[in-house]
N, C-alpha and C positions, 0 to 999 in steps of 0.2 A: 575657711568656709567657702570662699568663691571657687577655689581650686577643686574642692570636693564636689560642688555642684556641676562644674565642667566635666569632671571625670564620670559622674553619674550620667549626665546627658550623653557623653560619648559612648558609654557602655550600652545605653538604651538604643542608640543608633546602630551599634555593631550587631546586637543580637535581635533586632527587629527584623521580621521576615515578611517582606511584601512580595506577593506573587507577581506583581506587575513591574517589579524592578528589572533593569536590564541584566542580561547574562551574556558572557562572551560567546558569540556565535561560532567563532573559530574552534573553541575548545569543545563545544557541543558536537560539531561536525567531526572533529578529530577522535573524540571518544566513541562516537557512533560508528565511524569507519573501522576503528579497532575492534569493536564488538562484532561487526559484520564479518570482518576478516577472520577472527577467531572461530566464529560459528561455522563459516565455510571450511576452515581447516579441519575442524572436528568432524565434519561430514566426510571429508576426503580420507581422513585417518580411519574412520569407521568402515568405509567401503573397502579400503585396502587391507584391513586387518583380517577379517573373517570371511571374505567373499572371493578368495583366490583359490582355485582348485589345486589340490595336491597332485604332483606329477605321477605318483604311484596310482592314485585313484583314477587319473585320466587314462593310464595305460590299462589298468585291470577292469574298471567298470565301464569305460566309454571307448575301449579299444583304440586308444591313442588319439581320439578326436577331441580337440580342445573346444571346438564350437559346441559340441554336445554337452561337454562338461559345464561350459559357461551358461548354457540354456537353463540349467538347474537353478542358477543364481539370478535368472531373469527378473523375478519379482523384486529382489533386493536392489538390482541395478535400476529398475524403473522407479522404485521408491527414492533412491539416491538422486537420480536426475530430477525427479519432481521436486524434492526438497531443495536441491541446489538452485533450480529455476525460481522457486518461491523466494528463497533468500536473495537471489539476484534482482528479482523484480521489486521486492520490498526495499532493497537498497536503492534501486533506481528511483522509486517513488520518493524515498526519503531525500535523495540528492536533488530531485526536481523541486521538492517542497522548500528546502533550505536555500535553493538557488533563488527563489522568489522572496525569501525573508531577508529584510535588511537589518533587523535587530531582534534578537531573541530575548525572551523574558524568563523569569524563574519558573513560571507556570508551564511554559513551553518546554523548559528543560526537565521538569518533573514528569510531564507526559511523555517526553522522549525516553526517559529512563524506564518508565513502565512499558513502553513499546519494546525497548531493547531487552527487557526481562523476558518477554514472551518470544522474542526472536531467538534468545538463547535456548529456548525449549524446543526449537525445531530439530536439532539432532536427536533429542529424546523421542520426538514424534516419528522421525525416520526409523529409529530402532524398534519402536512399538509396532509400526506398520509392516516391518519386515521380519519380525521374530515369530509371530503366531501363525498357526496353520490357516490355510485359506478357507474362507466362508465359515469360520468359527465365531462363537460369540465374543471371544476375546479380541479377535481381529476387528470386528465391527466396533467394539468399544474403543479400540486403539485408533481407528480411523476417525471416530467422533471426537476423541481427545485432540487429534491433529487438527481437525476443523476448528475446534475451540481455540487452540493456540494460535492458529493463523488469523482467526477473527479478532482476537484481542491485540495481536501484534499490529494489525492494520487499522483497527478502530481507534487506537491511541494516536496513530499518525493522522487520522481524520480529525481527531480532537485538537491536535496541534494546529492544523489549518483553520479550524473553527475559532480557536483562541486568537490566532493571528488576525482573522477577519474582524474580531471585536474591536481591535485597535489598529485597523489597517493603514491609517495614515502614517503611523510610526513604525510599523513592523513589516509592511509589504511594499514591493515595488508598485509603481502606478499601473503597469500593464497587467498585474496579477490581482488587483483589487476587484471588488464587486463591480461587475460591468466591464472589466477589462477584457482584452482579446484572449488572454490565457486563463481567465477565471473559470469558464465553463469546462474546459478540458481538464484543468487541475482538480476541480470538484468531482468530475466523473471518474478520473483516474484514482483518486483517493477512496471513492465509494465502491470501486469495483471489487476489491478483495473482501471487504466486510460483507457485501451482499452475496457474493458467490460462495464464500465459506459458510455463511449462515444458511444459504439455500442447500448446499451440499450436506450440511449437518441434518437438516430436517428430511432431506431425501433419503439419507441413510437410516433414519428412524422409520420412515414409511416403507422403503424398499430395501430391507436389510440384506436380501439375497444379492443385490447388485451394488452393495456399498463400496466394494473394492473398485469396481469399474467406474462408479460415480466419482470416487475420490481421485483416481488417476486421470479421468477425463477432465476434471476440474483443473488439475495441474497442467495438463497439456493445452487446454483451450485458452486459459488466461493469457499466455503470451500473444496469441493471435487476437484475443479480444482487445488487448492494448492497442494494437495496430488498427483494428476495425473501429475502436472507440475514437481514435484521433480523426480518422476519415469521416466518421459519422458526425462528430462535433463540428468539423470544418464545413461539411455540407449543410448542417443545420444552421450554423451562423451565417453562411452565405445566403441561404434561403430567407432567413429572417431579415438580413440587410436588404435583399432585393425587394421583399414585400414592403418594408418600411420606406425604401426609396420610391416605389410605385405609389404608395399612399401620399408621400410628400409631393410627388409630381402632380397628382390629381388635385391636391389642395392648391398648389401654385397655379394650375390651369383654371380652377374655379375663381381664384382671386383675380387673374388676368381678365377673364370673361366679365366679371363684375365691374372691373375698372373700365372696360371698353363700353359698357352699357351707359345710356343716358340716365340722368337722375329719375325721370318719369318711369323708365323701364325698370330701374332698380326698385322703385317703390311698388310697382305692380308685381 
């Protein structure tokens, strides 16, 4: 009877699922890197398979000019580079996020899997944006689908950061916690892709004629936005620190003046 109770208790512990329980951070990172590598490989295979001009076509149609032949595939190449940059920057944000994480939890692992599920849809987004005719209704819908995929892939990364902040003393390094020197930049970096992709989605709904230009502009601008964001956060933090230091100096000067005054002058 006692052995049966122990086995039942052990089975309950085995099959109980607590979202706050620790998870191997190394395995989460290894699995994520594998998915990012496979997605990038699929993009490379897609661009190399159907976007290479045939030698006979180059000779007959473009009079032997390879550059003119490649110009026909320009939109496909632009979509490829934009998708590859998106994958690279999302991997960079993911790497920065888990660089600050000291211990992963099961909830963070679940959110990470959901993010990777949408990361895996980026090759589909590339094929959709490069297959349909320019300025057609299908192309606009394909661009909107790409914006949605990018939004959910990045918003789940933001959710991982939010989950880590809820128990920051156990999950985050001290310099990345709320109020730490890297907290503001990390928060802004994780919020950049969700905000930009959501904004691009609504802009394509309102300005459907310029949807392709809006989407490609989003993919080109975001890498520079990352650099500008870090500079902006650094300047903002420096300005806040200088204002706080000036206010502290004023308080100290007032205290020193009050200390120098006589008791009668202080009462007056």
